[in-house]
N, C-alpha and C positions, 0 to 999 in steps of 0.2 A: 284328600284334596286340600284340607287346611294346612297340612305340613308342607305340601308342594307349593302352595300359594305363599306361605311364610318364607320358605327357602328362596323363592323367586324374588320376593320383596327385599330380602336381605341382600341378595346379589345385586339388584338394581340400585339400592341405597349405597352399597359398597362402591359400585361403579361411579355413581354420581359424586361420592366423597372423593374418590381418587381423581376424578376429572377436575373437581373444584380446587384440589390442593396440589395438582400437578405443577411442576416447576416451569415457569415461562421459558420459552426458547428464544434466544437472541443470536443473530448472525453478525459477525464483524464484516461490514461491507468494504470499508477502506480505512487505512491509517497512513498518515504521512508524518515525517519527522524531519525538521530542518533547523540549521543554525542560521539565524537571520538578525539583521539590525533594522528594525522597522518601527517607527514611531506610532503608526496606526495600530500596531499589534500590542506593544508593550507600554506605550506612553513614554514619558521622560522623567528622569530623576533630577531634582534640584540639588545643585552643589552649593552647600551653605558656607557663608563666611560670617560666623556668629549667628545672628538672627536674620541675615539677609541672604537671599538667593543670588549667588554670583553668576551662575549660568545653568542651563539645562543640558543634560546629556542623555542621549538615547542608548540604552544598554543593548548589548548583544545577548540574544536569548536562544535557548533550545526550545523549539515550539513543536507541539504535537496537535494534529487535527484528526479526529476520529469520527467515523460514521457507522452506526449500528442499525440493524433492522429487527423489529419484533416479528418473529415468524409464527407466533402463537395466535390463538383466536381470542385472546383477552388483552385488555389494556394493562400495561405495566407501570406502576407508580401512580401516585395521586398527591393532593396537597398535604395530606397527613403523613404519607410515607413516600416521598419523592425518590426518584432514581438518583443515586449518587455514584460517583466513580472515583477511583484512585489508580495511580500508576505505581506498581511495585518494581523498582529497578533491581537488576541482578547485582550480585556482589561485584562482578567485573565492571559493570557500568558505574557503580558507586565509586569503585577504586579509581577508575579513569577520570571521573568528574573531580574527585578530591585532589588527585595529582594535578589536574588541569587548572582548576580555579581556586584551589587551596582549601575548600570546604565542601561538605556534602549538601549542595544546594537543591538536591532532589528529595530532601526530607519533606514528605507530603504534609506532615503535621505543621511544620513551620511555614511552608509554602512561600518560598522566596520567588514570587512571580504572580501568576493569576490564572484563573480558570473559569470556564462557563460551560453550562450543560443544560439539557432539557430534563425537567423533573418527571415527565411522563412520556411514554411511548405508546401510541395507539396500536391496535391490532393491525399487522401488516404495514405499520408506519415506520419511519426512520427517525433517528435522533442524532444530533451533532454534539460532540464534546470537544473542547479545546483547552489546552493549558500550556503555559510557558514557564520556564525557569530562567532567572537572570544569571548570566555567566560572568559579565564584566564589560569593560570597554577598551577600545584600542586608543583612546585619548589619554595622553600623559598629562595629568593635572598637577604634577609636582606635589607641593605640600598640601594641596586640596584633594588628594587622591582618595575620595570617599567611596569610590567604586573600584573594585579590583581591576588591575590591568590584565588584559587577556595574554595568555602565554604565546609561545611560538606557533607557527603554522603546523609544524609536525605534531605538537601536542593537540592542537585543535582537530587535526586529521584523525588522531586516535579516537577522540570523542565522536567524530563523524561516523567512524566505522562501527562504534558500539551503541549508537543511539537507539537501536531497536531491541537492545538486550533488557527487556522489561515485560511485565505482565500487566495487562489491563484488567481491572476488577470492577464489575458493576454490582451495586448494592441497593436493595430495597428494604427500608426499615433496618433491621439488624441482620438480614439474610443476604449472603453473597449469591447472586443468581447466575453469574457467568464469569469465567476466567478466559482470557485470550493471551496466548504467548505471542508477543509481537515479532519474535525472532522467526516465526514460521512465515512471516510476510516479507522477510528481508530479500527474498529471491524474486519478488514481483508477482508470484503466483503462490497460492496455498501449496505446500510441498506434496500433498497426496495427488493433486492435479498435475503438478509438474512431473512427478514420477510416472504417472499413467501415460502422459503424452510422450515422454522420452522412451518408454517401453514400446509404445506403438510405432514411433518413428524409427527406433532401432539405433539411436545415437544420442549422446548427451548434448545439451545446449544450455545457454545462460539467458535468463530474463532479468535484466538489470532493474534495480529500484531507481526511480527517477522522481526527484522532488517536483511537486505540483502535477504529476501525471499518474494515472492509474491504468491498470490493464482492464479493458472492457470486454475482451473476447479472446478465448484460446480454443482453437479447433484443429482438426486434422483434415487434410484434403488427400484423396486417394487417386490412383491412376484411372484414366477414363475407361469406360466400358463401351466397346464397339461390337455390335452383333453378338452380344452376350459374352464377349471375350475381353478380359482385362489386358490393356495395352501397357506394357512396361511395368516397372516396379517403383516409379518415382512417387514418394510420399512427402508431403509438406506440412509442417506444423506452422500455424499462423497465429501470431500474437499481435493484438492491436491495442494501442494506448490512446487515452483521451485525457483532457485536462478538467473535464467536468463529468464525472461518472454519475449517471442517473440510476433509476430503478431498473430491475431486470425486465427485458422485453418478454412478456409472457407469451408462450406458445403452448397449445394443447399437445398432448402426447402424440396424437395423430398428425398434427401439423409438423411437429419436429421430425417425426419418423419419415414423413413424406419428403420433407425438404432435404434431409440427410441422404435418403435413398436416391432422389432425383439428381442432386448435385454432387454425389459421391464425397460427402464430407461428414464429420462427426463433431458435435459440440461437446467441449469438456468444461468450459467456464464461460458463463454469460450466454447470450450477448446482453450487455447492459447498455442503456441509452448513453449517448455521448458522441460528439464529433470525432471521427478517426483522424488522429494527427501523426501517429507513427505506426507503420505496418511492417512487421518483421516476419519474414518467411525463413524457416530453417528446413533444408531439404537433405535427403540422403544421397543426392546427386549434385555435382558441382554446377554452380551458376557462373555466368560471365557476362560482362557488359560490353556492348559495342562502342568503340571509339572513346574509351574511358581514360581518365587520368589515373595514375597509380601513385599511391603514397604509402610509406611505411608507418604503421601504428603498432607499437609494442612488438616490433619484429615481424609483423604480418603484412603481406602485400594486400592493400585495400584499393579496389577499383571505385572510381567516383565519376558520376555524370550529373551535371546540373540541368534541370528542366523546369524553366519558369520558377514557380515558388516551391519547387520540390528538389531535395537532394537525394540521389539514389546511390547506394553503396552495395558492393558485393565483395565477399571474401570467404576463405575456407579456413577452418580450424579442425584439425584431425579429420574425422569423417562427417563433420557438420558444415554445411554450406549455407551461408547467410546472404539474404537479399533484403535490404532495408530501405524503405522510403520514408523520408522525413518531410513534413510540411514546414518550410522555413519562413520565419516571421521575425518581428522585432523581439518577441518573447522567446523564440527558440531559433538560434542562429546556426550557421555552418559550424562555428566553434563548439556549440552545444552538441551537435551531431557527432563531431569527432570525439568529444569527451564521452558521449554515450558509448561509442564503439570501444574507446580505450578502457572504460570500466568493464565492458563485456569481456574484452580480451584478457584483462587482468584477472577476472574471476574464473576464466577458463583454465588458467594455469594451475 
């Protein structure tokens, strides 16, 4: 009995030790990257003439905003060992930046820019991290050019296309607790989710990355069931964007199962809180709009109907049929909707 008790005690102590030393788990909820000229974000740089400030210039910056969630049951970080973070750019991104602005401004040790972040993340809580790197200015200051001039639009577009080529690293004390490859978020959805939905739909589709917007929901909708018989084979993948992605709307397993069964749908991502601003449906059957205008975008016929504050578009690419509803406002215009579709079609090729 003594041996059995001693063995049990050792097992319990081993379990407790493992639980105490287990690595905290962190989820990357959202990341955005954009090239902007915004005084409220970067401040201004004084252009000096000797000891006198001649004028102030707002630099153009590459800005990242990141939201992570602590999915463990313990707090991460404290005043003695705060959570720190760094961005490790790929060799390709460093090369593009160096060619674009003349030097590697992404060197995190020199930090030609600024960053902010939360030092601790509560259990099931979220933390925000942001950083920016100064790229230069489009103002020609002549002999006072103390900030590099930005290159051509073509060069800046190269940087725009490579901005997610980096790894986010979270650190507590001397330990790296999480690595996130930002390239996996360049399609708007985590790639494993995207692949599952494509397989279920039976056709490929594109979920564009959109500055200031995040995907809040990805789901599949299935053909209706009438008298226990499935009617047709129309399947629809639904992707919904918001500009303020909140926490996950929690459902119990039973609630989720009942909702999916009753409404003939299956959740793959989310749903997260946030006002739906763009709803994109991709179907395996062709959509068409009544009394629509038709325009050519990237060689594809796109139907368009305006309805109040909404723009509705439909088009076909290979076997994927798109139906997209945009909420139009001062922040997101008809031109932005067309640019969204253009980006989608470009990535389809």
